LUMSEFI-854967 format. One line per 8 residues: number of its first residue (from 1); their letters; for each residue x, y, z of N, C-alpha, C. Coordinates in steps of 0.001 Angstrom, whole numbers, m for minus. Layout:
BEGIN
NUM> A> X Y Z X Y Z X Y Z | ... .
***
This chain:
BEGIN
1> MPFIIVDP> 133609 194672 m56211 134202 195115 m54974 135714 195262 m55151 | 136289 196307 m54568 137735 196502 m54684 138501 195452 m53888 | 139783 195399 m54124 140651 194507 m53376 141182 195251 m52156 | 141514 194485 m51131 141926 195026 m49834 143201 194309 m49407 | 144146 195054 m48856 145348 194453 m48270 145131 194378 m46763 | 145398 193185 m46205 145168 192959 m44777 146494 192774 m44039 | 146430 192454 m42755 147594 192589 m41884 148838 191763 m42189 | 148818 190646 m42901 150093 189967 m43172 151101 190809 m43970 .
9> CIGVKDES> 150644 191870 m44624 151555 192740 m45379 152358 193658 m44457 | 151831 193945 m43280 152471 194905 m42396 153826 194363 m41934 | 154864 195116 m42205 156216 194694 m41869 156887 193889 m42971 | 156157 193592 m44017 156697 192853 m45166 156897 193814 m46330 | 155823 194481 m46716 155851 195522 m47750 156566 195060 m49018 | 156254 193856 m49448 156756 193356 m50722 156025 194120 m51820 | 156731 194589 m52810 156112 195443 m53822 155747 194713 m55102 | 155689 193396 m55073 155320 192632 m56269 153947 193027 m56791 .
17> CVAVCPVD> 153047 193326 m55882 151685 193709 m56276 151671 195028 m57043 | 152537 195935 m56657 152599 197252 m57302 152988 197114 m58771 | 153913 196213 m59044 154421 196040 m60405 153348 195603 m61395 | 152322 194918 m60913 151306 194397 m61834 150015 195210 m61847 | 149886 196176 m60968 148652 196967 m60901 148575 197925 m62085 | 147545 197775 m62924 147465 198630 m64123 147031 200066 m63842 | 146538 200348 m62626 146058 201700 m62333 146771 202362 m61153 | 147848 201764 m60679 148630 202339 m59586 147786 202695 m58358 .
25> CIITTDTD> 146885 201791 m57978 146043 202066 m56816 146625 201530 m55523 | 147765 200848 m55591 148421 200342 m54388 149369 201424 m53905 | 149131 201878 m52684 149788 203089 m52206 150573 202844 m50915 | 151567 203691 m50712 152385 203676 m49505 153202 204961 m49482 | 154010 205089 m48452 155039 206127 m48419 156348 205421 m48126 | 157442 206114 m48227 158744 205515 m47932 158849 205061 m46482 | 158133 205714 m45589 158264 205409 m44174 157215 204442 m43628 | 156155 204197 m44370 155121 203283 m43891 155556 201830 m44066 .
33> PFMLINPD> 155245 200963 m43086 155665 199560 m43149 154681 198661 m43886 | 153939 199209 m44819 152881 198445 m45491 152529 199045 m46835 | 151785 198270 m47596 151147 198734 m48826 149641 198646 m48553 | 148858 199564 m49061 147408 199470 m48976 146820 199845 m50326 | 145571 199481 m50538 144905 199735 m51810 143900 200865 m51645 | 143960 201823 m52560 142946 202868 m52589 141704 202256 m53232 | 140661 201967 m52446 139491 201288 m53004 138716 202134 m54010 | 138916 203450 m53971 138242 204319 m54934 138892 204259 m56310 .
41> ECIECGAC> 140132 203788 m56375 140850 203704 m57649 140984 202279 m58177 | 140787 201294 m57304 140923 199888 m57698 139869 199536 m58745 | 140304 198906 m59837 139373 198512 m60899 138957 197043 m60780 | 139343 196418 m59679 138909 195062 m59357 139396 194012 m60360 | 140575 194236 m60923 141091 193289 m61920 141684 192046 m61264 | 142157 192168 m60023 142708 191032 m59300 144134 190665 m59657 | 144795 191455 m60478 146169 191130 m60883 147123 191084 m59690 | 146844 191859 m58672 147719 191936 m57503 147655 190689 m56624 .
49> MPECPVNA> 146517 190079 m56553 146286 188998 m55588 147286 187848 m55682 | 147520 187271 m56846 148451 186139 m56894 149917 186542 m56711 | 150216 187823 m56793 151599 188290 m56647 152036 188417 m55193 | 151105 188471 m54269 151427 188700 m52866 152023 187439 m52241 | 153259 187515 m51742 153906 186322 m51172 153342 185905 m49819 | 152553 186783 m49178 151992 186459 m47861 150468 186340 m47886 | 149903 186272 m49076 148441 186115 m49229 147657 187147 m48424 | 148036 188406 m48583 147409 189484 m47822 146412 190295 m48642 .
57> IYSEDDVP> 146079 189842 m49849 145177 190610 m50709 143927 189788 m50989 | 142778 190424 m50723 141485 189774 m50913 140530 190729 m51609 | 139570 190156 m52327 138434 190946 m52768 137695 191369 m51502 | 137159 192566 m51488 136475 193061 m50292 135429 192067 m49780 | 134725 191413 m50673 133704 190429 m50278 134301 189194 m49613 | 135577 188919 m49857 136214 187700 m49358 137183 187926 m48199 | 137256 189133 m47685 138153 189408 m46565 137712 188535 m45387 | 138652 187784 m44792 138293 186940 m43644 137687 187766 m42507 .
65> ADQKEWIG> 136803 187137 m41749 136090 187836 m40673 137036 188532 m39698 | 138172 187898 m39377 139092 188498 m38414 139953 189616 m39012 | 139746 189901 m40292 140519 190946 m40977 139625 192080 m41505 | 138341 192050 m41185 137380 193019 m41740 137754 194474 m41444 | 138411 194745 m40308 138749 196127 m39994 139686 196733 m41038 | 140397 195880 m41801 141324 196375 m42810 140609 196992 m44010 | 139336 196699 m44174 138560 197367 m45232 138551 198865 m44944 | 138207 199241 m43724 138204 200655 m43331 139590 201250 m43287 .
73> INRDYANM> 140570 200446 m42879 141949 200942 m42818 142444 201297 m44209 | 142183 200451 m45214 142572 200768 m46593 141889 202049 m47052 | 140582 202165 m46802 139833 203352 m47226 140356 204604 m46521 | 140575 204509 m45222 141054 205678 m44474 142443 206109 m44919 | 143319 205148 m45210 144676 205501 m45640 144642 206322 m46932 | 143721 205966 m47807 143613 206681 m49079 142967 208053 m48932 | 142163 208236 m47884 141344 209445 m47806 141605 210358 m46620 | 142451 209939 m45693 142697 210755 m44504 144093 211369 m44521 .
81> DKAAFYAK> 144227 212470 m43842 145535 213032 m43540 146303 211963 m42763 | 147601 211817 m43028 148386 210741 m42410 148433 210858 m40881 | 148478 212056 m40335 148475 212205 m38874 147158 211697 m38294 | 146061 212041 m38932 144750 211565 m38474 144635 210052 m38647 | 145175 209543 m39740 145154 208099 m39980 145882 207363 m38858 | 147085 207821 m38525 147860 207153 m37476 147243 207339 m36095 | 146585 208460 m35867 145891 208648 m34589 144768 207617 m34452 | 144110 207328 m35550 142988 206382 m35536 143445 204926 m35592 .
89> HGKTIEAA> 144449 204610 m36416 144811 203221 m36692 146236 202833 m36274 | 146974 203743 m35689 148375 203469 m35368 148589 202242 m34498 | 147759 202044 m33491 147911 200881 m32609 147673 199580 m33362 | 146716 199578 m34266 146437 198377 m35072 147604 198076 m35994 | 148161 199108 m36621 149303 198944 m37517 150503 198392 m36740 | 150802 198972 m35588 151947 198521 m34794 151755 197097 m34287 | 150538 196744 m33900 150266 195375 m33438 150466 194372 m34567 | 150017 194710 m35771 150199 193818 m36920 151678 193697 m37275 .
97> KEKNRNSA> 152379 194798 m37214 153813 194784 m37518 154554 193869 m36546 | 154224 193977 m35266 154873 193137 m34261 154491 191668 m34470 | 153247 191402 m34786 152784 190032 m35031 153540 189392 m36183 | 153876 190202 m37189 154521 189690 m38402 156044 189725 m38338 | 156593 190135 m37222 158047 190305 m37068 158837 189063 m37476 | 158311 187878 m37234 159029 186643 m37529 158578 185971 m38823 | 157845 186696 m39647 157410 186162 m40936 158633 185841 m41804 | 158521 184786 m42574 159609 184418 m43488 159853 185514 m44524 .
105> HVNPALY> 158866 186374 m44725 158966 187421 m45740 159208 188809 m45141 | 159495 188881 m43860 159655 190178 m43201 160751 191013 m43877 | 160541 192307 m43905 161515 193237 m44444 162266 193856 m43269 | 163502 193404 m42983 164237 193904 m41804 164426 195418 m41799 | 164424 196043 m42940 164605 197493 m43010 163433 198243 m42380 | 162301 197562 m42165 161115 198209 m41595 161086 198115 m40075 | 162089 197467 m39500 162113 197265 m38036 163284 197984 m37406 .
***
């Protein structure tokens, strides 16, 4: 099962995971407040997981029950037009970003 990034990353966007990914499957844009994993490209090596300072990366099988919607969010981000993605998931992304606003690892440039 591929790895999935869940909501603690939103508003943090620490790129430590990107540096260790051997297949560059961790994706974002300059304007997005998060990193997500393209599950179609993830080789399930797990190198990214210990690098995340907010423990936001899980094997798909181990995603906590309250974070399961992020499985679809990761898949949709990799496969949908960005306008369609934000139309579908924008409220969830903004809610997670606001929830994480006071995280010790927050990236002020994203707010």
